ZAZA-138540 format. One record per residue: x, y, z of N, C-alpha, C in turn. Coordinates in steps of 0.1 Angstrom, whole numbers, always signed. Layout:
! ZAZA-138540
((X, Y, Z), (X, Y, Z), (X, Y, Z))
...
END
This chain:
! ZAZA-138540
((+1074, +338, -1035), (+1061, +341, -1030), (+1060, +356, -1029))
((+1070, +363, -1027), (+1070, +378, -1026), (+1068, +382, -1012))
((+1071, +395, -1010), (+1069, +401, -997), (+1055, +401, -992))
((+1046, +405, -1001), (+1031, +406, -997), (+1026, +392, -994))
((+1030, +382, -1002), (+1025, +369, -999), (+1030, +363, -986))
((+1043, +366, -983), (+1048, +361, -971), (+1042, +368, -959))
((+1039, +381, -960), (+1032, +388, -949), (+1018, +383, -946))
((+1011, +380, -957), (+998, +375, -956), (+997, +361, -949))
((+1007, +353, -953), (+1008, +339, -947), (+1011, +340, -932))
((+1020, +349, -928), (+1023, +350, -914), (+1011, +356, -906))
((+1004, +365, -912), (+992, +371, -905), (+982, +361, -903))
((+980, +352, -913), (+970, +342, -911), (+973, +331, -900))
((+987, +329, -899), (+991, +319, -889), (+993, +325, -875))
((+993, +338, -874), (+995, +344, -861), (+983, +343, -852))
((+985, +339, -839), (+974, +337, -829), (+975, +347, -818))
((+985, +356, -817), (+986, +365, -806), (+975, +376, -808))
((+969, +380, -796), (+958, +389, -796), (+944, +383, -797))
((+943, +370, -797), (+930, +364, -799), (+921, +367, -787))
((+927, +367, -775), (+919, +370, -763), (+912, +383, -763))
((+920, +393, -768), (+914, +407, -769), (+902, +407, -779))
((+904, +400, -790), (+893, +400, -800), (+881, +393, -795))
((+883, +381, -788), (+872, +374, -782), (+864, +382, -772))
((+872, +389, -763), (+867, +397, -753), (+858, +409, -759))
((+864, +414, -770), (+857, +425, -776), (+843, +421, -782))
((+844, +409, -788), (+832, +403, -794), (+821, +399, -784))
((+826, +395, -772), (+817, +391, -761), (+812, +402, -752))
((+818, +414, -753), (+814, +425, -744), (+799, +428, -746))
((+793, +429, -757), (+779, +432, -758), (+770, +422, -750))
((+773, +409, -752), (+766, +399, -745), (+768, +400, -730))
((+781, +403, -725), (+784, +404, -711), (+777, +416, -705))
((+777, +428, -712), (+771, +440, -706), (+756, +438, -707))
((+751, +431, -717), (+736, +429, -718), (+731, +420, -707))
((+739, +410, -704), (+735, +401, -693), (+735, +408, -680))
((+745, +416, -677), (+746, +423, -665), (+734, +433, -664))
((+731, +440, -675), (+720, +450, -675), (+707, +443, -673))
((+705, +432, -679), (+692, +425, -677), (+691, +419, -663))
((+702, +415, -657), (+702, +411, -643), (+697, +422, -634))
((+703, +434, -636), (+699, +446, -627), (+684, +449, -630))
((+680, +449, -642), (+666, +452, -645), (+656, +442, -639))
((+660, +429, -640), (+651, +419, -635), (+650, +420, -619))
((+661, +423, -613), (+660, +425, -598), (+651, +436, -595))
((+651, +448, -602), (+642, +459, -599), (+628, +455, -603))
((+626, +448, -614), (+612, +444, -618), (+606, +435, -607))
((+614, +425, -603), (+609, +415, -593), (+606, +422, -580))
((+614, +432, -575), (+612, +439, -563), (+599, +447, -564))
((+596, +454, -575), (+584, +462, -577), (+572, +452, -578))
((+573, +442, -586), (+562, +433, -587), (+558, +426, -574))
((+568, +423, -566), (+564, +416, -553), (+557, +426, -544))
((+562, +439, -543), (+555, +449, -535), (+541, +452, -540))
((+539, +453, -553), (+526, +456, -559), (+517, +444, -556))
((+522, +432, -557), (+513, +420, -555), (+509, +420, -540))
((+518, +423, -531), (+514, +423, -517), (+503, +433, -514))
((+505, +445, -520), (+496, +456, -518), (+482, +452, -523))
((+482, +446, -535), (+469, +442, -541), (+463, +431, -533))
((+471, +421, -528), (+465, +411, -520), (+458, +417, -507))
((+465, +426, -500), (+459, +432, -488), (+447, +440, -492))
((+447, +447, -503), (+436, +455, -507), (+423, +446, -510))
((+426, +435, -517), (+414, +426, -520), (+409, +420, -507))
((+417, +416, -497), (+413, +411, -485), (+404, +421, -477))
((+409, +434, -477), (+402, +444, -470), (+389, +447, -476))
((+388, +447, -489), (+375, +449, -496), (+366, +438, -494))
((+371, +426, -494), (+362, +414, -492), (+357, +414, -477))
((+366, +418, -468), (+362, +418, -454), (+351, +428, -452))
((+352, +440, -458), (+341, +450, -457), (+328, +445, -463))
((+328, +438, -474), (+316, +433, -480), (+310, +422, -472))
((+319, +414, -466), (+314, +403, -458), (+308, +408, -444))
((+311, +420, -441), (+306, +426, -428), (+295, +435, -431))
((+288, +433, -442), (+275, +440, -444), (+276, +452, -453))
((+287, +456, -458), (+287, +468, -467), (+281, +465, -480))
((+271, +472, -484), (+264, +470, -497), (+266, +482, -506))
((+274, +492, -502), (+277, +504, -510), (+291, +504, -516))
((+298, +514, -514), (+311, +516, -519), (+322, +516, -508))
((+318, +513, -496), (+328, +513, -485), (+339, +503, -487))
((+336, +492, -493), (+346, +482, -496), (+357, +487, -505))
((+353, +496, -514), (+363, +502, -524), (+373, +511, -516))
((+367, +519, -506), (+375, +528, -498), (+385, +520, -490))
((+380, +509, -484), (+389, +501, -475), (+400, +495, -484))
((+397, +490, -496), (+407, +484, -504), (+417, +495, -508))
((+413, +507, -512), (+422, +517, -515), (+432, +521, -504))
((+426, +521, -492), (+435, +524, -480), (+446, +514, -478))
((+443, +501, -479), (+453, +491, -477), (+463, +490, -489))
((+458, +493, -501), (+467, +493, -512), (+477, +505, -511))
((+473, +517, -508), (+482, +528, -506), (+491, +526, -495))
((+486, +521, -483), (+494, +521, -471), (+505, +510, -472))
((+504, +500, -481), (+514, +490, -482), (+524, +492, -494))
((+524, +504, -499), (+534, +507, -509), (+545, +514, -503))
((+557, +511, -508), (+569, +518, -502), (+578, +522, -514))
((+585, +513, -520), (+594, +516, -531), (+587, +521, -543))
((+575, +515, -546), (+568, +519, -558), (+559, +531, -557))
((+558, +537, -545), (+548, +548, -543), (+552, +560, -551))
((+565, +562, -554), (+569, +573, -562), (+564, +572, -576))
((+561, +560, -581), (+556, +557, -595), (+541, +559, -596))
((+535, +562, -584), (+520, +564, -584), (+513, +553, -592))
((+513, +541, -587), (+506, +530, -594), (+491, +532, -595))
((+486, +528, -606), (+471, +529, -608), (+465, +515, -603))
((+453, +516, -597), (+447, +504, -593), (+432, +505, -595))
((+425, +494, -597), (+410, +494, -597), (+405, +484, -588))
((+393, +486, -582), (+387, +477, -573), (+373, +474, -579))
((+369, +462, -580), (+356, +458, -586), (+351, +445, -580))
((+338, +444, -580), (+332, +431, -576), (+332, +421, -588))
((+333, +408, -585), (+333, +398, -596), (+326, +386, -591))
((+321, +378, -600), (+315, +365, -597), (+326, +355, -594))
((+324, +346, -584), (+333, +335, -581), (+326, +322, -578))
((+330, +311, -584), (+324, +298, -580), (+309, +298, -580))
((+303, +302, -591), (+289, +302, -593), (+281, +312, -585))
((+288, +320, -578), (+282, +331, -570), (+280, +344, -579))
((+274, +354, -573), (+272, +366, -580), (+277, +378, -572))
((+287, +385, -577), (+293, +396, -570), (+298, +392, -556))
((+304, +380, -555), (+308, +375, -542), (+323, +375, -540))
((+330, +383, -548), (+344, +385, -546), (+348, +399, -550))
((+360, +403, -545), (+366, +416, -548), (+379, +414, -556))
((+379, +420, -567), (+391, +419, -576), (+399, +432, -576))
((+411, +432, -573), (+420, +444, -574), (+431, +442, -584))
((+432, +451, -594), (+442, +451, -604), (+451, +463, -602))
((+463, +462, -605), (+472, +474, -603), (+483, +474, -614))
((+487, +486, -618), (+498, +487, -628), (+507, +498, -623))
((+520, +496, -626), (+530, +507, -624), (+540, +507, -635))
((+543, +519, -639), (+553, +521, -651), (+567, +523, -645))
((+576, +514, -648), (+590, +514, -643), (+599, +517, -655))
((+608, +526, -652), (+619, +529, -661), (+631, +521, -658))
((+632, +509, -662), (+643, +500, -659), (+655, +505, -667))
((+666, +506, -659), (+678, +513, -664), (+683, +508, -678))
((+686, +495, -679), (+691, +489, -691), (+681, +489, -702))
((+669, +484, -699), (+659, +482, -710), (+655, +495, -715))
((+653, +505, -707), (+649, +519, -711), (+660, +525, -720))
((+673, +522, -717), (+684, +528, -725), (+685, +521, -739))
((+683, +508, -739), (+684, +500, -752), (+672, +502, -760))
((+660, +500, -754), (+648, +500, -762), (+641, +513, -763))
((+644, +522, -754), (+638, +535, -753), (+624, +535, -748))
((+620, +524, -742), (+606, +523, -737), (+606, +519, -722))
((+596, +523, -715), (+594, +519, -701), (+587, +506, -700))
((+587, +500, -689), (+581, +487, -687), (+569, +488, -677))
((+558, +482, -681), (+546, +482, -673), (+545, +469, -665))
((+544, +470, -652), (+543, +459, -643), (+529, +458, -638))
((+522, +446, -640), (+508, +445, -637), (+506, +433, -627))
((+497, +435, -618), (+494, +424, -608), (+479, +424, -606))
((+473, +414, -601), (+459, +413, -598), (+457, +404, -586))
((+447, +406, -578), (+444, +397, -567), (+428, +396, -565))
((+424, +385, -561), (+409, +383, -559), (+407, +376, -545))
((+397, +381, -538), (+394, +376, -525), (+379, +374, -524))
((+374, +363, -520), (+360, +360, -519), (+355, +363, -505))
((+342, +365, -504), (+336, +367, -491), (+322, +359, -490))
((+318, +357, -478), (+306, +350, -476), (+298, +357, -465))
((+286, +361, -467), (+279, +368, -457), (+271, +357, -448))
((+272, +359, -435), (+265, +349, -426), (+257, +358, -416))
((+247, +351, -410), (+239, +358, -400), (+248, +361, -388))
((+246, +372, -382), (+253, +376, -370), (+243, +379, -359))
((+247, +374, -347), (+238, +376, -335), (+246, +382, -324))
((+240, +390, -316), (+247, +395, -304), (+240, +390, -291))
((+247, +388, -281), (+241, +383, -268), (+248, +389, -256))
((+241, +393, -246), (+247, +397, -234), (+247, +387, -223))
((+240, +376, -225), (+240, +365, -216), (+244, +352, -224))
((+256, +347, -222), (+262, +337, -230), (+266, +325, -221))
((+262, +313, -224), (+267, +301, -218), (+279, +296, -226))
((+291, +294, -220), (+303, +292, -227), (+306, +277, -229))
((+301, +268, -221), (+304, +254, -222), (+299, +248, -235))
((+308, +241, -242), (+305, +237, -256), (+298, +223, -257))
((+295, +216, -246), (+288, +204, -247), (+278, +201, -236))
((+276, +210, -226), (+268, +208, -215), (+253, +207, -218))
((+246, +198, -212), (+232, +197, -213), (+226, +208, -204))
((+216, +215, -210), (+210, +227, -203), (+221, +237, -199))
((+229, +240, -208), (+240, +250, -205), (+234, +263, -201))
((+222, +267, -206), (+215, +279, -202), (+201, +274, -199))
((+197, +275, -186), (+185, +270, -181), (+177, +280, -173))
((+165, +283, -178), (+156, +292, -171), (+145, +283, -164))
((+146, +283, -151), (+137, +274, -143), (+131, +281, -131))
((+119, +277, -127), (+113, +283, -115), (+106, +296, -118))
((+102, +299, -130), (+94, +311, -133), (+101, +324, -132))
((+114, +326, -137), (+121, +338, -136), (+115, +349, -146))
((+117, +361, -142), (+115, +372, -152), (+128, +376, -159))
((+128, +375, -172), (+141, +377, -179), (+139, +390, -187))
((+148, +399, -185), (+149, +411, -193), (+162, +412, -200))
((+163, +406, -212), (+175, +405, -220), (+173, +409, -234))
((+169, +421, -237), (+166, +426, -250), (+178, +424, -259))
((+190, +424, -253), (+203, +422, -260), (+205, +408, -265))
((+197, +398, -261), (+198, +385, -266), (+205, +375, -257))
((+203, +362, -258), (+209, +352, -251), (+215, +342, -261))
((+225, +334, -256), (+231, +325, -265), (+238, +314, -257))
((+240, +302, -264), (+247, +291, -257), (+256, +284, -268))
((+269, +282, -264), (+278, +276, -273), (+277, +261, -272))
((+269, +255, -264), (+268, +241, -262), (+261, +235, -275))
((+266, +223, -279), (+260, +216, -291), (+250, +205, -286))
((+247, +205, -273), (+238, +196, -268), (+224, +197, -274))
((+216, +187, -275), (+202, +188, -280), (+194, +196, -271))
((+197, +198, -258), (+190, +207, -249), (+200, +217, -245))
((+205, +225, -254), (+215, +235, -251), (+209, +247, -243))
((+197, +251, -246), (+189, +261, -239), (+176, +255, -235))
((+172, +256, -223), (+160, +250, -218), (+152, +260, -209))
((+139, +260, -210), (+130, +268, -201), (+120, +259, -195))
((+117, +260, -183), (+106, +253, -176), (+97, +262, -169))
((+84, +258, -167), (+75, +266, -160), (+64, +272, -169))
((+58, +282, -165), (+47, +289, -172), (+48, +304, -172))
((+61, +309, -174), (+63, +323, -173), (+58, +331, -185))
((+56, +324, -196), (+51, +332, -208), (+62, +339, -215))
((+59, +346, -226), (+70, +354, -233), (+77, +364, -225))
((+90, +364, -226), (+99, +373, -219), (+105, +383, -229))
((+111, +394, -223), (+117, +404, -231), (+131, +400, -236))
((+132, +391, -246), (+144, +386, -251), (+143, +387, -266))
((+153, +394, -272), (+153, +397, -286), (+156, +385, -295))
((+168, +379, -293), (+172, +367, -300), (+177, +356, -291))
((+174, +344, -295), (+179, +332, -287), (+186, +323, -297))
((+199, +321, -295), (+207, +314, -304), (+215, +303, -297))
((+216, +291, -303), (+223, +280, -297), (+230, +272, -307))
((+242, +267, -303), (+249, +258, -312), (+242, +244, -313))
((+233, +241, -303), (+226, +229, -303), (+211, +232, -304))
((+203, +224, -296), (+189, +225, -296), (+183, +234, -286))
((+171, +239, -287), (+164, +248, -278), (+151, +242, -274))
((+148, +240, -261), (+135, +235, -256), (+129, +246, -248))
((+118, +252, -253), (+111, +263, -246), (+98, +258, -240))
((+99, +251, -229), (+87, +245, -223), (+79, +256, -216))
((+85, +267, -212), (+78, +278, -205), (+72, +288, -215))
((+75, +287, -228), (+70, +296, -237), (+76, +310, -236))
((+88, +310, -230), (+95, +323, -227), (+100, +330, -240))
((+102, +322, -250), (+107, +327, -263), (+96, +330, -273))
((+84, +332, -269), (+73, +334, -278), (+74, +346, -287))
((+81, +357, -282), (+83, +369, -290), (+97, +370, -295))
((+105, +360, -294), (+119, +361, -297), (+122, +354, -311))
((+133, +358, -316), (+139, +351, -328), (+147, +340, -324))
((+143, +328, -327), (+150, +316, -321), (+158, +309, -333))
((+170, +306, -330), (+179, +300, -340), (+186, +288, -333))
((+184, +276, -339), (+190, +264, -333), (+202, +259, -342))
((+211, +252, -337), (+222, +245, -344), (+229, +255, -353))
((+232, +266, -347), (+240, +277, -354), (+255, +274, -352))
((+263, +273, -363), (+277, +269, -361), (+286, +280, -362))
((+282, +293, -361), (+291, +304, -361), (+293, +311, -348))
((+289, +305, -337), (+291, +311, -324), (+305, +311, -319))
((+310, +321, -313), (+324, +322, -309), (+324, +326, -294))
((+334, +321, -287), (+336, +325, -273), (+343, +339, -273))
((+336, +349, -268), (+343, +363, -268), (+354, +364, -259))
((+356, +354, -249), (+367, +356, -240), (+378, +345, -242))
((+377, +338, -253), (+386, +327, -256), (+401, +332, -256))
((+403, +344, -262), (+417, +349, -264), (+423, +356, -252))
((+415, +358, -241), (+420, +365, -230), (+429, +357, -221))
((+440, +363, -216), (+450, +357, -207), (+449, +365, -194))
((+447, +358, -183), (+447, +364, -170), (+460, +371, -167))
((+460, +383, -161), (+472, +390, -158), (+481, +383, -148))
((+494, +384, -150), (+504, +377, -141), (+512, +388, -134))
((+510, +390, -121), (+518, +399, -113), (+518, +413, -120))
((+507, +420, -120), (+506, +433, -127), (+513, +444, -120))
((+521, +442, -109), (+527, +453, -102), (+537, +459, -111))
((+537, +473, -113), (+546, +480, -121), (+561, +478, -116))
((+570, +476, -125), (+584, +475, -122), (+592, +482, -132))
((+604, +486, -128), (+613, +493, -137), (+627, +488, -134))
((+635, +488, -145), (+649, +483, -144), (+658, +492, -153))
((+669, +496, -148), (+678, +504, -156), (+692, +498, -154))
((+698, +495, -166), (+712, +489, -166), (+722, +498, -170))
((+719, +511, -170), (+730, +521, -174), (+731, +521, -189))
((+742, +527, -193), (+745, +529, -208), (+759, +524, -211))
((+761, +520, -224), (+774, +515, -228), (+776, +518, -243))
((+788, +521, -247), (+792, +523, -261), (+798, +511, -267))
((+797, +499, -261), (+803, +487, -266), (+796, +483, -278))
((+803, +479, -289), (+797, +473, -301), (+802, +459, -303))
((+794, +451, -310), (+797, +437, -312), (+796, +434, -327))
((+805, +426, -332), (+805, +422, -346), (+803, +407, -347))
((+794, +403, -355), (+790, +388, -356), (+785, +385, -370))
((+787, +373, -375), (+780, +368, -387), (+766, +364, -384))
((+757, +365, -393), (+743, +362, -391), (+738, +353, -402))
((+731, +342, -397), (+725, +332, -406), (+710, +332, -403))
((+702, +335, -413), (+687, +335, -412), (+681, +324, -420))
((+673, +316, -413), (+666, +305, -420), (+651, +308, -420))
((+645, +309, -431), (+631, +311, -432), (+624, +298, -437))
((+615, +292, -428), (+608, +280, -431), (+593, +283, -432))
((+587, +279, -443), (+573, +281, -446), (+566, +268, -447))
((+555, +266, -438), (+547, +254, -439), (+533, +258, -439))
((+524, +248, -441), (+510, +250, -443), (+501, +241, -435))
((+491, +246, -429), (+481, +237, -423), (+468, +238, -431))
((+460, +228, -431), (+447, +227, -439), (+436, +223, -430))
((+424, +229, -432), (+412, +227, -424), (+400, +226, -434))
((+389, +219, -428), (+377, +217, -436), (+365, +222, -428))
((+356, +230, -434), (+344, +234, -427), (+336, +244, -435))
((+325, +248, -429), (+316, +257, -436), (+321, +271, -436))
((+328, +275, -425), (+335, +288, -424), (+348, +286, -417))
((+356, +297, -417), (+370, +296, -411), (+369, +293, -396))
((+360, +298, -389), (+359, +296, -374), (+356, +282, -371))
((+346, +276, -378), (+343, +262, -376), (+354, +253, -380))
((+360, +256, -391), (+371, +247, -396), (+383, +247, -387))
((+387, +259, -381), (+398, +259, -372), (+395, +252, -359))
((+382, +253, -355), (+378, +246, -342), (+379, +231, -344))
((+375, +226, -356), (+375, +212, -358), (+389, +206, -360))
((+399, +214, -362), (+413, +209, -363), (+418, +207, -377))
((+431, +204, -378), (+437, +202, -391), (+433, +189, -398))
((+435, +189, -411), (+432, +177, -419), (+443, +174, -428))
((+443, +162, -434), (+453, +158, -444), (+446, +162, -457))
((+453, +171, -465), (+447, +176, -478), (+456, +171, -489))
((+450, +164, -499), (+459, +159, -510), (+466, +170, -518))
((+460, +182, -519), (+466, +193, -527), (+475, +202, -518))
((+480, +197, -507), (+488, +205, -498), (+501, +210, -505))
((+504, +222, -502), (+517, +228, -507), (+529, +222, -499))
((+540, +220, -506), (+552, +215, -499), (+558, +226, -491))
((+563, +222, -479), (+570, +233, -471), (+583, +237, -478))
((+588, +249, -476), (+600, +254, -482), (+609, +260, -471))
((+622, +260, -474), (+632, +265, -465), (+642, +273, -473))
((+645, +285, -469), (+656, +293, -475), (+665, +298, -464))
((+678, +299, -468), (+688, +304, -458), (+697, +315, -464))
((+699, +325, -457), (+708, +336, -461), (+718, +339, -450))
((+730, +343, -455), (+741, +345, -445), (+747, +359, -448))
((+748, +367, -438), (+756, +380, -439), (+767, +380, -429))
((+778, +386, -433), (+790, +385, -425), (+794, +399, -420))
((+799, +399, -407), (+805, +411, -402), (+794, +422, -398))
((+783, +417, -393), (+773, +427, -389), (+777, +433, -376))
((+773, +446, -374), (+777, +453, -362), (+764, +455, -353))
((+765, +453, -340), (+754, +454, -331), (+758, +463, -319))
((+748, +471, -315), (+751, +479, -303), (+748, +471, -290))
((+742, +460, -291), (+740, +451, -279), (+744, +437, -283))
((+747, +429, -273), (+752, +416, -276), (+742, +408, -284))
((+744, +403, -296), (+734, +396, -304), (+731, +382, -299))
((+719, +379, -299), (+715, +365, -295), (+705, +360, -306))
((+705, +346, -306), (+696, +340, -316), (+682, +343, -312))
((+674, +346, -322), (+659, +348, -320), (+651, +341, -330))
((+639, +339, -327), (+630, +333, -336), (+617, +341, -337))
((+612, +344, -349), (+599, +350, -351), (+590, +342, -359))
((+578, +342, -356), (+568, +333, -363), (+556, +341, -367))
((+552, +340, -380), (+540, +347, -385), (+530, +336, -389))
((+518, +337, -383), (+508, +327, -387), (+496, +335, -393))
((+493, +331, -405), (+482, +338, -412), (+469, +334, -408))
((+459, +342, -411), (+445, +338, -409), (+442, +326, -419))
((+431, +319, -417), (+427, +309, -426), (+421, +315, -438))
((+424, +310, -450), (+418, +316, -462), (+415, +304, -471))
((+403, +305, -478), (+398, +294, -486), (+406, +292, -499))
((+408, +279, -501), (+416, +275, -514), (+407, +266, -523))
((+397, +260, -518), (+389, +252, -527), (+376, +248, -519))
((+367, +240, -526), (+355, +235, -520), (+344, +245, -519))
((+333, +241, -514), (+321, +249, -512), (+313, +243, -500))
((+303, +251, -495), (+294, +246, -485), (+302, +242, -473))
((+298, +230, -467), (+304, +225, -455), (+318, +219, -458))
((+321, +217, -471), (+334, +211, -475), (+344, +221, -480))
((+343, +233, -475), (+353, +243, -479), (+367, +239, -473))
((+377, +241, -481), (+391, +238, -477), (+398, +251, -474))
((+403, +253, -462), (+410, +265, -458), (+425, +262, -456))
((+433, +272, -460), (+448, +270, -458), (+453, +281, -448))
((+463, +277, -441), (+469, +286, -432), (+485, +285, -434))
((+491, +297, -436), (+505, +297, -438), (+513, +300, -425))
((+523, +293, -422), (+531, +295, -410), (+545, +297, -414))
((+550, +309, -412), (+564, +313, -416), (+572, +316, -404))
((+583, +308, -402), (+592, +309, -391), (+606, +314, -395))
((+611, +324, -389), (+624, +329, -392), (+633, +326, -380))
((+643, +318, -382), (+652, +314, -371), (+666, +321, -373))
((+672, +325, -363), (+686, +331, -364), (+685, +346, -365))
((+673, +352, -366), (+672, +366, -368), (+672, +372, -354))
((+681, +381, -350), (+681, +387, -337), (+667, +393, -334))
((+662, +390, -322), (+648, +394, -318), (+646, +409, -319))
((+657, +417, -317), (+655, +432, -317), (+654, +437, -331))
((+655, +429, -341), (+654, +434, -355), (+640, +431, -360))
((+631, +425, -353), (+617, +422, -357), (+608, +427, -347))
((+598, +435, -350), (+588, +440, -341), (+574, +437, -347))
((+565, +433, -338), (+551, +430, -342), (+542, +438, -333))
((+532, +444, -338), (+523, +452, -330), (+509, +451, -336))
((+499, +452, -328), (+485, +452, -332), (+480, +467, -334))
((+473, +469, -345), (+467, +482, -347), (+453, +480, -351))
((+445, +491, -350), (+431, +490, -352), (+426, +502, -361))
((+417, +499, -370), (+411, +510, -378), (+396, +511, -374))
((+392, +523, -371), (+378, +526, -368), (+371, +530, -381))
((+361, +522, -385), (+354, +525, -398), (+365, +526, -409))
((+365, +538, -416), (+374, +540, -427), (+384, +551, -424))
((+387, +554, -411), (+396, +564, -407), (+410, +561, -413))
((+417, +571, -418), (+430, +569, -424), (+440, +564, -414))
((+440, +570, -402), (+451, +567, -392), (+446, +554, -384))
((+456, +546, -381), (+453, +534, -372), (+455, +538, -357))
((+447, +531, -349), (+448, +533, -335), (+456, +522, -328))
((+462, +525, -316), (+469, +515, -309), (+460, +506, -300))
((+448, +511, -298), (+438, +504, -289), (+425, +504, -295))
((+418, +493, -295), (+404, +492, -301), (+394, +501, -294))
((+397, +504, -281), (+388, +512, -273), (+388, +526, -277))
((+398, +530, -286), (+398, +544, -291), (+387, +546, -301))
((+381, +535, -306), (+370, +536, -316), (+357, +538, -309))
((+347, +544, -315), (+334, +546, -309), (+327, +532, -308))
((+317, +531, -299), (+310, +519, -297), (+302, +514, -310))
((+299, +524, -319), (+292, +520, -331), (+301, +518, -343))
((+314, +520, -341), (+323, +519, -353), (+325, +504, -356))
((+328, +502, -369), (+332, +489, -374), (+348, +489, -372))
((+353, +479, -364), (+367, +479, -360), (+374, +468, -368))
((+384, +471, -375), (+392, +461, -382), (+406, +460, -375))
((+412, +448, -374), (+424, +446, -367), (+435, +442, -376))
((+447, +447, -373), (+459, +445, -382), (+471, +441, -374))
((+479, +432, -380), (+492, +430, -375), (+502, +437, -383))
((+510, +446, -376), (+521, +454, -383), (+534, +448, -380))
((+541, +444, -390), (+554, +437, -389), (+565, +447, -394))
((+575, +450, -386), (+586, +459, -390), (+599, +451, -388))
((+607, +451, -399), (+619, +444, -399), (+630, +453, -403))
((+641, +453, -396), (+652, +462, -399), (+666, +455, -398))
((+675, +458, -407), (+688, +452, -407), (+698, +461, -414))
((+711, +458, -412), (+721, +465, -419), (+730, +456, -426))
((+732, +459, -439), (+741, +451, -448), (+754, +458, -451))
((+765, +452, -448), (+778, +458, -450), (+785, +451, -461))
((+785, +458, -473), (+791, +452, -485), (+806, +450, -483))
((+812, +440, -490), (+826, +437, -489), (+835, +449, -492))
((+830, +457, -503), (+839, +468, -508), (+840, +479, -498))
((+832, +479, -487), (+834, +490, -477), (+847, +489, -470))
((+853, +476, -470), (+866, +474, -463), (+877, +481, -471))
((+874, +485, -483), (+884, +493, -491), (+881, +507, -492))
((+872, +512, -483), (+868, +526, -483), (+859, +530, -494))
((+852, +521, -500), (+842, +524, -511), (+828, +522, -505))
((+820, +532, -506), (+806, +531, -502), (+805, +530, -487))
((+793, +526, -482), (+790, +525, -468), (+779, +515, -465))
((+778, +510, -452), (+767, +500, -450), (+753, +505, -454))
((+745, +496, -457), (+731, +499, -462), (+721, +495, -452))
((+713, +504, -447), (+703, +501, -437), (+689, +498, -444))
((+684, +486, -440), (+671, +482, -445), (+660, +484, -434))
((+649, +489, -438), (+637, +490, -429), (+625, +488, -437))
((+618, +476, -434), (+606, +472, -441), (+594, +471, -432))
((+583, +477, -435), (+571, +476, -427), (+560, +470, -436))
((+554, +460, -431), (+542, +453, -438), (+531, +452, -428))
((+518, +453, -434), (+507, +452, -426), (+497, +442, -431))
((+491, +434, -422), (+482, +423, -426), (+469, +424, -418))
((+458, +425, -425), (+445, +425, -418), (+441, +411, -413))
((+437, +410, -400), (+434, +397, -395), (+420, +396, -391))
((+413, +407, -390), (+398, +406, -387), (+392, +420, -390))
END
């Protein structure tokens, strides 16, 4: 066979070094997969933040239009909420547009917000030489309803003659009167007093004006949009100021942390969100299934003894289908269990008209200002990677603030 033939036969039969060859051939796929994983994580993080900002911008714009804005105020409000809800993507200066659009056979009855950001994803930019454009959009509808003010209000929701003018009284209520009772005789007048100085008379039920007191008034019966202005107030409990000091300590605690996030949904039916919520929840065939996710971090360090805490975020009602009195509204309830209470803070903030800065108290706004209310949620945590145990890197501090308009 000869020396060359023998060598060639041995070379063909030799299997040593196969692993190195296979590894070398698979390295492009391995490095590509890792690179795409990193790029996808960055893309998803940016897309989620942009989507949240666009959602809040659309809601703010729709809220402004639904509260009587017929000019461009809605666009300013949308821009404010979009910019203020950017964090990681703010350095990329995302572009966004705000416009009115038709929805469900209506004309210009919704606000559409679209946004784009150009991201230089590490691996994709290196391989393809191109940046990636991340695009999102959000649409929020609004419905304008008649609004009435009243300085004399009967709060009982079913009483007969909840508001009763009897015996010939003189009534000076240019600011208006109202009754939340749905009785057929919700507001009643008796006698012969004649027209009184009353601007508007509004009732959830019927109105009987036997005295002719409402001859110069705007009378509205069976109005389903009346709300109790005092419904959310809680009487103070032992308001005496107290202080407590427990001294200081440098003790630290180490513990593992398990966080379970559960999301569920409630559904309501009605002409508007207020009426639907008042009538209670319903069974909805298109209901979303509840979801639960669990994350575990090990070896967290605390400056105070950690305790289990639960935080709950309940969204406003938002329409998902239907029209007229058969509108279907959805409410999302998100509960986080196992998260230490001192890592989550919620606060109420208020915007006066289109002022850039938010106020801590609604009374800081002028009496003529349009006041919008926000829930500000701040979450903070510290993640300690495993490799820090070997002296590589350091713990990573997370601090996320999100803002949701609720009125």
